[in-house]
C-alpha positions in Angstrom: 27.4 -53.0 -2.2 31.1 -52.5 -3.0 30.7 -48.8 -2.8 29.2 -49.0 0.7 32.4 -50.6 1.9 34.8 -48.3 0.0 35.8 -51.0 -2.5 36.7 -49.5 -5.9 35.0 -51.0 -8.9 37.2 -50.6 -12.0 37.3 -51.8 -15.6 39.9 -52.7 -18.2 40.6 -49.1 -19.1 41.6 -48.3 -15.6 43.9 -51.4 -15.5 45.5 -50.1 -18.7 45.9 -46.7 -17.1 47.6 -48.2 -14.1 50.0 -50.2 -16.4 51.1 -47.2 -18.4 54.1 -46.5 -16.1 55.6 -49.8 -17.1 55.1 -49.4 -20.8 57.6 -48.0 -23.3 57.3 -44.3 -24.0 53.9 -43.6 -25.5 50.9 -41.3 -25.7 47.2 -41.9 -25.4 44.4 -40.3 -27.4 40.9 -40.8 -25.9 37.7 -40.2 -27.8 34.2 -40.1 -26.5 30.8 -38.7 -27.4 27.3 -40.1 -28.1 27.7 -40.6 -31.9 30.7 -40.9 -34.2 33.2 -42.3 -31.7 34.1 -45.5 -33.6 34.6 -43.7 -37.0 36.7 -41.0 -35.4 38.8 -43.5 -33.5 39.4 -45.6 -36.6 40.2 -42.5 -38.6 42.8 -41.3 -36.1 44.4 -44.8 -36.1 44.3 -44.9 -39.9 46.0 -41.5 -40.2 48.7 -42.3 -37.7 49.4 -45.7 -39.2 49.5 -44.2 -42.7 52.1 -41.7 -41.4 54.2 -44.5 -40.0 53.5 -43.7 -36.3 53.4 -46.8 -34.1 49.7 -47.1 -33.2 46.9 -49.4 -32.1 43.3 -48.8 -31.2 41.1 -50.4 -28.6 38.6 -49.7 -25.8 35.1 -49.7 -27.1 36.2 -50.8 -30.6 38.0 -53.8 -31.9 40.3 -55.9 -29.8 40.2 -54.9 -26.1 43.2 -52.8 -25.1 44.5 -55.3 -22.6 44.8 -58.0 -25.3 47.2 -55.9 -27.4 50.9 -55.9 -27.5 52.7 -52.9 -26.0 53.8 -50.3 -28.6 57.5 -49.5 -29.1 58.8 -46.2 -30.5 60.2 -45.9 -34.0 61.8 -43.2 -36.1 58.4 -41.6 -36.7 57.8 -41.1 -33.0 56.5 -42.8 -29.8 53.6 -45.1 -29.9 50.1 -43.8 -29.7 47.2 -45.8 -28.2 43.9 -44.5 -29.7 41.1 -45.5 -27.3 37.4 -45.2 -27.9 35.6 -44.7 -24.6 31.9 -45.2 -23.8 30.4 -43.6 -20.7 30.2 -47.1 -19.2 34.0 -47.4 -19.5 34.7 -43.9 -18.2 32.5 -44.7 -15.2 34.9 -47.5 -14.2 38.1 -45.5 -14.8 39.9 -43.2 -12.3 43.3 -42.3 -13.6 43.5 -42.3 -17.4 45.3 -39.1 -18.2 45.1 -38.8 -22.0 47.6 -36.6 -23.7 44.8 -35.6 -26.0 41.1 -36.2 -25.5 38.1 -35.4 -27.7 34.3 -35.1 -27.0 32.3 -35.2 -30.3 28.8 -34.5 -29.0 26.4 -35.3 -26.3 22.8 -36.3 -27.1 20.3 -38.2 -24.9 21.3 -41.9 -24.7 21.6 -44.7 -22.1 19.1 -42.9 -19.9 18.0 -46.3 -18.5 21.4 -46.4 -16.8 21.8 -42.8 -15.6 19.6 -40.7 -13.2 19.1 -38.1 -15.9 20.7 -36.5 -19.0 22.9 -34.4 -16.9 24.4 -37.4 -15.2 25.1 -39.0 -18.5 26.9 -35.8 -19.7 28.8 -35.7 -16.4 30.1 -39.2 -17.1 31.5 -38.0 -20.5 33.1 -35.0 -18.8 35.1 -37.1 -16.4 37.5 -38.0 -19.3 38.7 -34.4 -19.2 38.8 -34.1 -15.4 41.3 -37.0 -15.4 43.7 -35.2 -17.8 46.6 -33.1 -16.6 45.8 -29.4 -16.7 48.1 -28.8 -19.7 46.8 -31.7 -21.8 44.9 -31.1 -25.0 41.1 -31.3 -25.0 39.1 -31.0 -28.3 35.4 -30.5 -28.6 33.0 -30.9 -31.5 29.3 -30.2 -31.7 27.8 -27.0 -30.2 25.0 -28.8 -28.3 24.5 -27.4 -24.8 26.1 -30.3 -22.9 29.2 -30.4 -25.1 29.6 -26.7 -24.8 29.3 -26.8 -21.0 32.0 -29.6 -20.9 34.2 -27.4 -23.1 33.9 -24.4 -20.8 34.7 -26.5 -17.8 37.8 -27.9 -19.5 38.9 -24.5 -20.7 38.6 -23.0 -17.2 41.3 -25.3 -15.8 43.8 -25.1 -18.7 46.2 -22.7 -20.2 44.9 -20.7 -23.2 44.7 -22.9 -26.3 44.8 -26.3 -24.6 41.0 -26.7 -24.8 39.8 -26.1 -28.3 36.6 -26.1 -30.4 37.2 -28.0 -33.7 35.3 -26.6 -36.7 35.0 -28.6 -40.0 35.3 -25.8 -42.4 39.1 -25.9 -42.7 39.1 -29.4 -44.1 35.8 -29.5 -46.1 37.3 -28.7 -49.5 38.8 -32.2 -49.9 35.7 -34.1 -48.7 34.6 -35.1 -52.3 37.8 -37.2 -52.4 36.9 -39.3 -49.3 35.3 -42.5 -50.5 33.9 -43.5 -47.1 33.3 -40.2 -45.4 30.4 -38.4 -47.0 27.8 -36.3 -45.2 28.2 -33.4 -42.7 28.6 -35.8 -39.7 31.6 -37.4 -41.3 33.1 -34.0 -42.1 32.9 -33.3 -38.4 34.5 -36.7 -37.6 37.3 -36.1 -40.1 38.0 -32.6 -38.8 38.3 -34.0 -35.2 40.5 -36.9 -36.4 42.8 -34.6 -38.3 43.1 -32.3 -35.2 44.0 -35.3 -33.0 46.5 -36.7 -35.4 48.1 -33.3 -35.8 48.4 -33.1 -32.0 50.4 -36.4 -32.3 52.8 -34.8 -34.8 51.3 -35.7 -38.2 51.3 -32.9 -40.8 47.9 -31.6 -42.1 48.8 -32.6 -45.7 49.4 -36.2 -44.5 46.1 -36.2 -42.6 44.2 -35.1 -45.7 45.9 -37.7 -47.9 45.0 -40.5 -45.4 41.3 -39.5 -45.4 41.3 -40.4 -49.1 42.3 -44.0 -48.4 40.0 -44.7 -45.4 37.8 -47.6 -46.2 35.2 -47.0 -43.5 33.8 -49.2 -40.8 31.4 -52.1 -41.0 27.8 -51.2 -40.1 28.5 -47.5 -40.3 27.3 -45.9 -43.6 28.7 -49.1 -45.2 27.9 -49.4 -48.9 27.0 -53.0 -49.3 26.0 -53.2 -53.0 24.6 -51.4 -55.9 22.0 -53.5 -57.7 20.2 -52.2 -60.7 21.6 -48.7 -59.9 20.0 -48.9 -56.4 22.5 -48.4 -53.6 22.2 -50.5 -50.4 23.7 -49.0 -47.3 24.2 -50.7 -43.9 24.1 -48.2 -41.1 23.0 -50.6 -38.4 25.1 -48.6 -35.9 22.4 -45.9 -36.1 20.9 -46.9 -32.8 19.3 -43.6 -31.9 17.7 -40.8 -33.8 20.7 -38.5 -33.4 22.9 -41.2 -35.0 20.4 -41.9 -37.8 19.7 -38.2 -38.8 23.1 -37.7 -40.4 22.7 -40.9 -42.5 19.4 -39.6 -43.8 21.1 -36.3 -44.6 23.7 -38.0 -46.6 21.4 -39.4 -49.4 18.4 -38.5 -51.4 15.4 -40.7 -52.5 15.9 -43.0 -49.5 13.9 -46.1 -48.7 14.4 -46.0 -45.0 14.4 -49.2 -42.9 13.6 -48.1 -39.3 12.7 -49.6 -36.0 13.8 -52.0 -33.4 14.0 -51.4 -29.6 13.3 -47.7 -29.2 15.5 -45.7 -26.9 13.3 -42.6 -27.1 9.9 -41.4 -28.1 9.4 -39.5 -31.4 11.6 -38.9 -34.4 14.1 -36.6 -32.8 16.6 -35.2 -35.2 15.4 -37.4 -38.0 12.3 -35.3 -38.4 14.3 -32.5 -40.0 15.6 -35.0 -42.6 12.3 -36.5 -43.8 12.6 -34.6 -47.1 15.3 -37.1 -48.1 13.0 -40.1 -47.4 11.0 -41.5 -50.3 9.4 -44.3 -48.3 9.8 -46.0 -45.0 9.7 -49.7 -43.9 9.2 -50.3 -40.2 10.5 -53.3 -38.3 10.7 -54.6 -34.7 8.9 -53.7 -31.6 9.0 -50.0 -32.3 7.7 -50.5 -35.8 4.1 -49.5 -35.1 5.3 -46.4 -33.2 7.4 -45.3 -36.2 4.7 -46.1 -38.7 2.2 -43.9 -36.8 4.6 -41.1 -36.8 5.7 -41.4 -40.4 2.4 -42.3 -42.2 1.2 -38.7 -42.4 4.6 -37.7 -43.9 5.8 -40.5 -46.2 4.6 -43.8 -47.6 5.0 -46.5 -45.0 5.2 -50.3 -45.3 4.9 -52.2 -42.0 7.4 -54.9 -42.9 8.0 -56.1 -39.3 11.1 -58.1 -40.1 14.4 -56.9 -41.6 14.5 -59.5 -44.4 10.9 -58.5 -45.5 11.8 -54.9 -45.3 14.8 -55.3 -47.7 12.6 -57.2 -50.1 9.8 -54.6 -49.9 12.2 -51.7 -50.4 13.9 -53.5 -53.3 10.6 -54.0 -55.0 9.7 -50.3 -54.8 13.1 -48.7 -55.4 14.0 -47.1 -58.7 17.4 -46.4 -60.3 19.1 -43.7 -58.3 17.4 -44.5 -55.1 19.1 -45.7 -51.8 17.9 -48.5 -49.5 19.2 -47.5 -46.1 19.2 -49.5 -42.9 19.6 -46.9 -40.2 17.1 -48.1 -37.6 17.3 -45.3 -35.0 16.8 -48.0 -32.4 18.7 -50.7 -30.5 18.7 -54.2 -32.0 17.9 -56.3 -28.9 14.3 -57.1 -29.7 15.2 -59.2 -32.8 19.0 -59.5 -32.8 21.9 -60.1 -30.5 23.5 -56.7 -31.3 23.8 -54.1 -34.0 26.5 -56.2 -35.8 24.1 -59.2 -36.1 21.5 -56.9 -37.5 23.9 -55.5 -40.0 25.0 -59.0 -41.1 21.3 -59.9 -41.6 21.0 -56.8 -43.8 24.0 -57.9 -45.9 22.6 -61.4 -46.2 19.3 -60.1 -47.4 21.0 -57.9 -50.0 23.0 -60.9 -51.2 19.8 -62.9 -51.6 18.5 -60.1 -53.9 21.6 -60.4 -56.1 21.5 -64.2 -56.2 
């Protein structure tokens, strides 16, 4: 209705963009993608903070950006706002010109909101269209939509200002990162290091900071080790593309899967079933996942999360991992993925009691 009358509809990120002219000297790093945004955002913030650069993070993570105090420069440089951006936020933003912006990947998601997958990808691409032509644009995964966005960004920038970020250059130090195991976190770390370097942090300081990053709640979070069985909370795995890297990061997995499905089938998880020792299905999509998995791995139809934790604990042997990475939204049984992750933690605490 507003659009019919030419009335702009904007969100908090656009209000932040409009306020930038009145803030002390600063720079903005914007991070988007279907999966890995929060970890990469938190990593960039952690690296900058460890290096002494004035920084804060907001957007789609933590405290909303408009609730934060303005940053002031110090001897280590001007302040850097590190902003995680969902497609929803980008849709309501018109003038956020990030000094450096990153696109991690694009896989099908939120298709109930967009006309089709191309429209969803186009929303992500607007982050780079809003940048000045000389600003830095970094791109991760080689999926078709990410590559198309990269090529579009490169076509309107000087050479070297739009770059593909490969993880190989940083991989040697990954065994020393306590919270960043798995190939997906290697890609996140490589992108975070590239963004931090763009803000003036030396590569050696980036790699040192990766060794002290504690990780984020509900994202590959190691909750406990009981009887030499590891319990991992990856409740943020809300689609198959997000869950597949979690499955790839462990062996002998007791996989808790299900909730409100965003897609049909196993998607990228299918290639990782060799890591799964048994599956425990929950939520409204539980029967769907059980039918898909039963020909491949032992399945218990647990239905609820608490029951799934108990079922998995009863079957797990020393050296196994009980992994909550549901590949689904949470809204059938929980208020959000955080509430689901908290329920998993509580169920694990009950095992230890």
